[in-house]
C-alpha positions in Angstrom: -39.9 -18.2 -36.6 -42.5 -16.0 -34.4 -42.6 -18.9 -32.0 -39.3 -18.9 -31.3 -39.2 -15.5 -29.8 -42.4 -15.4 -28.3 -43.9 -18.4 -25.9 -47.6 -17.3 -25.4 -49.7 -18.7 -28.6 -52.0 -16.0 -28.7 -49.4 -13.5 -29.5 -48.2 -15.0 -31.9 -51.6 -15.6 -33.5 -52.2 -11.7 -32.6 -49.2 -11.0 -34.7 -49.9 -13.2 -37.5 -53.5 -11.6 -37.7 -52.2 -8.4 -37.7 -52.6 -6.7 -41.8 -49.0 -6.5 -41.8 -48.3 -9.8 -40.1 -46.3 -10.9 -43.0 -44.0 -7.8 -42.9 -43.9 -8.3 -38.8 -42.4 -12.3 -39.6 -40.3 -10.8 -42.2 -38.8 -8.8 -40.6 -38.0 -11.3 -37.4 -36.7 -13.8 -39.8 -34.4 -10.8 -40.9 -33.2 -10.1 -37.6 -32.7 -13.3 -37.0 -30.7 -14.0 -40.2 -28.5 -11.5 -38.9 -27.9 -12.6 -35.6 -29.1 -9.8 -33.5 -29.8 -10.8 -29.7 -33.4 -11.8 -28.4 -34.0 -9.1 -26.5 -33.4 -6.7 -29.2 -35.8 -9.0 -30.9 -38.5 -8.7 -28.1 -38.4 -4.9 -27.6 -38.9 -3.9 -31.3 -41.8 -6.4 -32.8 -44.2 -4.8 -30.0 -43.2 -1.2 -31.3 -43.6 -2.4 -35.0 -47.4 -4.0 -34.4 -48.5 -0.7 -32.9 -47.3 1.4 -35.5 -49.1 -1.1 -37.8 -52.6 -1.0 -35.5 -52.0 3.0 -35.3 -51.6 3.4 -39.3 -54.4 1.1 -40.2 -56.8 3.4 -37.7 -55.7 6.4 -40.3 -56.6 4.6 -43.4 -53.7 3.1 -44.4 -54.0 -0.2 -46.2 -51.2 -1.0 -48.1 -47.1 -1.2 -46.8 -46.3 1.5 -49.4 -48.4 4.2 -47.5 -47.4 3.4 -44.0 -43.8 6.2 -44.5 -46.7 8.7 -44.6 -47.2 7.8 -40.6 -44.3 7.4 -38.9 -43.9 11.0 -37.8 -47.4 11.4 -36.4 -46.9 7.9 -34.5 -43.7 9.1 -33.5 -45.0 11.7 -31.7 -48.2 10.0 -30.2 -46.4 7.6 -28.7 -43.6 9.6 -27.1 -46.9 11.6 -25.9 -48.3 8.3 -24.4 -45.0 8.0 -22.7 -44.6 11.0 -21.3 -48.6 11.3 -19.9 -48.5 7.2 -18.1 -44.5 8.1 -16.8 -44.5 12.0 -16.1 -40.8 11.2 -17.5 -39.4 14.3 -20.0 -36.6 11.8 -21.4 -37.0 11.8 -25.1 -38.3 8.4 -26.5 -38.1 9.7 -29.8 -35.0 7.5 -30.9 -36.7 4.6 -29.3 -39.8 4.8 -31.3 -38.7 5.7 -34.4 -35.4 3.2 -34.6 -37.2 -0.1 -34.4 -40.3 1.7 -36.5 -37.5 3.0 -39.6 -35.4 -0.5 -39.5 -38.7 -2.3 -40.1 -39.7 -0.4 -42.8 -36.2 -0.2 -44.5 -36.2 -4.1 -44.6 -39.5 -4.7 -45.9 -40.3 -1.4 -48.1 -37.8 -1.5 -51.1 -36.2 1.7 -51.5 -37.1 3.5 -47.8 -34.5 5.0 -46.5 -34.5 5.7 -42.7 -34.0 9.7 -41.6 -31.0 9.0 -39.4 -29.1 6.9 -42.8 -26.1 8.9 -43.9 -27.5 10.2 -47.2 -25.7 9.8 -50.6 -24.7 13.4 -51.5 -24.9 14.1 -55.4 -24.0 17.7 -55.7 -23.9 19.5 -59.0 -25.8 16.0 -60.8 -27.9 18.1 -62.7 -25.3 20.9 -64.1 -22.0 19.1 -64.2 -23.4 15.3 -64.9 -20.6 12.8 -65.2 -17.7 14.6 -62.5 -17.8 11.5 -60.8 -17.6 8.8 -62.5 -14.4 11.0 -64.0 -12.9 10.7 -60.6 -13.5 7.1 -61.0 -12.7 6.6 -63.9 -9.8 8.5 -65.3 -8.3 9.3 -61.9 -9.0 6.2 -60.5 -9.7 7.6 -56.9 -10.8 5.5 -54.4 -14.5 5.2 -52.7 -13.5 7.5 -49.9 -11.7 9.9 -51.3 -14.7 10.5 -54.2 -17.0 11.0 -50.9 -14.2 13.8 -49.6 -15.2 15.3 -53.2 -18.8 14.8 -52.7 -19.1 16.5 -49.0 -16.5 19.6 -50.4 -18.6 19.9 -53.1 -22.0 19.6 -51.3 -20.7 22.7 -48.6 -20.0 24.9 -52.4 -23.5 23.9 -53.7 -24.8 25.3 -50.9 -23.0 28.3 -50.4 -24.4 28.9 -53.8 -27.4 28.8 -53.5 -27.5 30.5 -49.9 -25.9 33.6 -52.0 -28.5 33.2 -54.7 -26.5 32.1 -57.7 -29.0 30.0 -59.5 -26.1 29.0 -62.3 -22.9 27.7 -62.2 -22.4 29.5 -65.2 -22.3 32.6 -62.5 -19.4 31.7 -60.7 -16.7 34.3 -61.0 -13.7 34.4 -58.7 -14.9 36.7 -56.7 -17.8 34.2 -55.5 -15.1 31.7 -55.0 -12.5 33.3 -52.7 -15.6 34.4 -50.8 -16.7 30.9 -50.0 -12.9 29.7 -48.9 -12.7 32.8 -46.7 -16.0 31.9 -45.0 -14.7 27.8 -44.5 -11.7 29.1 -43.3 -13.6 31.3 -40.6 -15.3 28.1 -39.5 -12.5 27.1 -37.5 -11.9 24.3 -39.7 -8.5 23.2 -40.0 -5.8 24.8 -42.6 -5.5 20.8 -44.1 -9.5 20.8 -44.6 -9.6 24.1 -45.9 -6.8 23.3 -48.7 -8.5 19.9 -49.2 -11.5 21.6 -49.9 -9.9 24.2 -52.2 -8.3 21.1 -54.2 -11.5 19.5 -55.0 -12.9 23.1 -56.1 -10.2 22.9 -58.0 -10.6 19.5 -59.8 -14.2 20.6 -60.4 -13.7 23.6 -61.9 -11.0 22.3 -64.1 -14.0 19.3 -65.4 -16.4 22.2 -65.9 -14.2 23.8 -68.4 -13.2 20.9 -70.1 -17.0 19.8 -71.2 -17.8 23.2 -72.1 -19.8 23.9 -69.3 -18.0 26.9 -68.1 -16.7 29.1 -70.6 -13.0 29.8 -68.6 -11.0 28.0 -66.6 -11.9 29.7 -63.4 -9.3 26.8 -61.3 -6.3 29.0 -61.2 -9.0 31.6 -59.4 -9.0 29.0 -56.0 -6.6 30.4 -53.1 -6.2 28.2 -50.2 -4.1 28.5 -47.3 -0.3 27.8 -47.2 0.5 24.4 -45.2 3.8 23.4 -44.8 4.3 20.0 -44.9 7.0 19.6 -42.2 5.1 21.6 -39.6 3.5 18.8 -37.3 5.2 15.6 -36.0 3.8 12.7 -36.7 0.9 11.8 -33.3 2.7 8.6 -32.1 3.0 7.5 -28.5 5.7 5.4 -26.7 6.1 1.7 -26.9 5.4 2.0 -23.4 2.5 3.8 -24.2 1.6 1.0 -27.3 2.3 -2.2 -24.5 -0.3 0.4 -22.0 -3.0 0.1 -24.6 -3.0 -3.7 -25.3 -3.1 -4.9 -22.0 -6.4 -2.5 -21.0 -8.0 -4.7 -23.5 -10.2 -7.5 -21.9 -9.1 -10.8 -23.8 -11.7 -13.0 -22.3 -14.8 -11.4 -24.5 -15.0 -12.1 -28.2 -15.0 -8.0 -29.0 -11.3 -8.4 -26.8 -10.2 -11.0 -28.5 -10.8 -9.2 -32.1 -9.5 -5.9 -30.9 -6.5 -7.2 -29.6 -5.8 -8.6 -32.7 -6.6 -5.2 -34.8 -4.6 -3.2 -32.1 -1.9 -5.6 -32.7 -2.1 -5.5 -37.2 -2.2 -1.8 -36.6 1.2 -1.3 -34.3 3.1 -4.1 -35.9 2.9 -3.6 -39.8 1.4 0.3 -40.1 -1.7 -0.7 -41.5 -4.3 1.8 -42.2 -7.6 0.7 -40.8 -8.7 0.5 -44.2 -6.2 -2.2 -44.8 -7.3 -3.7 -41.6 -11.0 -4.0 -42.5 -10.3 -5.5 -46.2 -8.2 -8.4 -44.7 -9.8 -11.4 -45.4 -9.1 -15.2 -44.7 -7.5 -15.5 -47.8 -4.9 -12.7 -47.2 -3.5 -15.1 -44.2 -1.3 -17.9 -45.6 -0.7 -19.9 -42.4 1.5 -22.8 -44.0 3.9 -20.6 -44.8 3.7 -17.7 -42.5 2.8 -14.5 -44.8 0.4 -12.2 -44.4 -1.2 -10.1 -48.1 -2.1 -6.7 -47.7 -3.8 -6.4 -50.8 -4.7 -3.0 -52.5 -2.5 -0.3 -50.9 -2.7 3.5 -51.3 0.4 3.7 -53.7 -1.9 0.6 -55.9 0.3 -2.0 -54.9 0.2 -4.9 -52.6 2.4 -6.2 -49.9 3.2 -9.0 -48.0 4.9 -9.6 -44.8 6.1 -12.0 -42.3 3.3 -13.3 -40.5 4.4 -12.6 -36.4 3.4 -15.4 -34.1 2.0 -12.8 -31.4 -0.2 -11.8 -34.5 -1.1 -14.7 -36.0 -2.1 -16.3 -32.3 -4.4 -13.3 -31.7 -6.0 -13.5 -35.6 -6.5 -17.3 -34.4 -7.8 -16.8 -31.0 -10.2 -14.3 -32.7 -11.2 -16.8 -35.4 -11.6 -19.7 -33.1 -13.5 -18.1 -30.0 -14.9 -14.5 -31.6 -15.5 -14.2 -35.2 -19.3 -14.8 -36.0 -19.6 -17.5 -38.8 -20.2 -16.4 -41.9 -20.1 -16.9 -45.9 -18.5 -13.6 -46.4 -14.7 -13.5 -46.3 -13.8 -10.9 -44.3 -11.1 -11.6 -41.4 -13.0 -8.7 -38.8 -16.6 -8.6 -38.4 -18.4 -6.0 -36.0 -18.9 -6.9 -32.4 -23.4 -6.2 -32.4 -25.6 -7.1 -35.2 -25.9 -6.6 -37.7 -23.1 -8.8 -37.8 -21.2 -7.3 -41.2 -17.3 -6.7 -41.8 -16.2 -4.1 -39.8 -15.7 -0.2 -41.8 -12.1 1.4 -41.8 -14.1 4.2 -39.3 -15.0 0.6 -37.1 -11.3 0.3 -36.9 -10.6 3.8 -36.5 -12.8 3.8 -33.2 -11.4 0.8 -31.7 -8.2 2.1 -31.2 -9.9 5.2 -30.0 -11.4 3.3 -27.7 -8.3 1.8 -26.2 -6.0 5.2 -26.1 -8.7 6.6 -24.8 -9.4 3.9 -21.7 -5.2 3.5 -21.4 -5.1 7.3 -21.1 -3.1 8.3 -23.5 -3.2 12.0 -24.7 -2.6 12.4 -28.2 -4.3 14.6 -30.8 -7.2 12.5 -32.9 -6.9 9.3 -31.2 -7.2 6.5 -34.0 -6.1 4.0 -36.0 -3.5 6.1 -37.2 -2.4 7.0 -33.9 -0.5 3.0 -33.9 0.3 3.5 -37.3 2.5 6.4 -36.5 3.7 4.4 -33.6 4.9 1.9 -36.0 6.5 3.9 -38.0 8.3 5.9 -35.8 9.5 2.5 -34.2 11.0 1.8 -37.7 12.7 5.3 -37.8 14.4 5.1 -34.5 15.7 1.6 -35.5 17.5 3.5 -38.0 16.0 1.5 -41.2 16.0 3.4 -44.2 12.9 6.1 -45.4 12.8 3.7 -48.5 12.4 0.4 -46.2 10.0 2.1 -44.1 7.7 3.5 -47.0 8.1 0.0 -48.3 7.1 -1.4 -45.4 4.0 0.6 -44.7 2.3 1.7 -48.0 3.9 5.3 -48.3 3.2 6.2 -52.1 5.8 8.6 -51.7 9.1 8.7 -49.9 8.3 12.3 -48.9 5.3 10.9 -47.4 8.1 9.1 -44.9 10.6 11.9 -44.4 8.2 14.0 -41.9 9.5 11.0 -39.2 12.7 11.6 -39.9 12.4 15.2 -38.7 13.2 14.8 -35.0 14.4 12.4 -32.6 11.2 12.0 -30.5 12.4 9.4 -27.8 15.3 12.5 -27.2 12.8 14.9 -27.0 10.9 13.2 -24.5 13.7 12.1 -22.3 14.9 16.2 -22.4 11.3 17.1 -21.3 11.0 15.1 -18.4 14.7 14.4 -17.3 18.4 15.8 -17.5 18.6 17.4 -20.9 22.2 18.5 -21.0 22.8 14.6 -20.3 20.6 14.0 -23.2 21.9 16.8 -25.4 25.6 15.6 -24.2 
């Protein structure tokens, strides 16, 4: 495989003769298998090779010893770069990235410092809580991740104030924690969610006998009125402007155009778009299935001609060859199925590119726009809720609170004519 990227036999021989030559070749094989571009491989292999020589000079003899030399190598390479070029630009990421990526590929269990750590708050003191969330409450991984984040904040707070045992928790401590979180500039809904996670956690700890009394009632939260805001939808003219901003001549553009159409046509969530597989599209009967919706059921839609053509264009001229059945893939290596965050980032990019001013732009902006269009077309809230997968009709009511387009006309034109 090295011969495919390095023309000089002497270069290939030098790489293979390295004490970690087998690992370097394995890393190149992995990069090629995951469709990394040639220039990416050319830029990374020399750094990895230099790291091996540096670690060897410092006494490393096994692959397992390499992580201990990463920081010193990064510092050494950055200093050399500054000395030779006089540049003040930080090179830390350019050096650390290839080295840690290689170690993650060839060394089992190695986690790069930049990788999002898995949170395990209260794992020793309240074991089984996160299994309880999944097995008894049926929560999805994304929701469980939210609980982990909220409780990690609480565990950190207890450590900061010197609380060593969960049994020392009191109503005063709980109130002080939430006051601190509210004072950190968080939205009321975020503080409410954090308080809700804490309530569930405290009830579970009491149920398991870890806490002598149920402290969940001592957790207060800010009042958040359900209909205090209107959805962050955009007009249909703005939707067309967003779609027109996509360059469909590129592979990425074909993918993004299909994603945007799915969001705005069916009101799908970003997670639902990311989860779509080839098996969910019935081309013969022109149907699109959306399994495992938030409400716990699946939905089947008629496959729109426009959406079908956009998806087909991507499948034929953009989707990488893969045995994985997911429809949408990342545009850059590693060519893995796109994530829900990736779908939202895609929507955000084109909303900003089109100059659309909306709070928190993302995939939900287009979902809200799809729902608002159905409301404006006078569909019943029950029908709309079923269409977009709302768990409760109360989730749909907020869209019926105001006549959004009429209010836009009042703001921009002759208000008396509209209201008359």
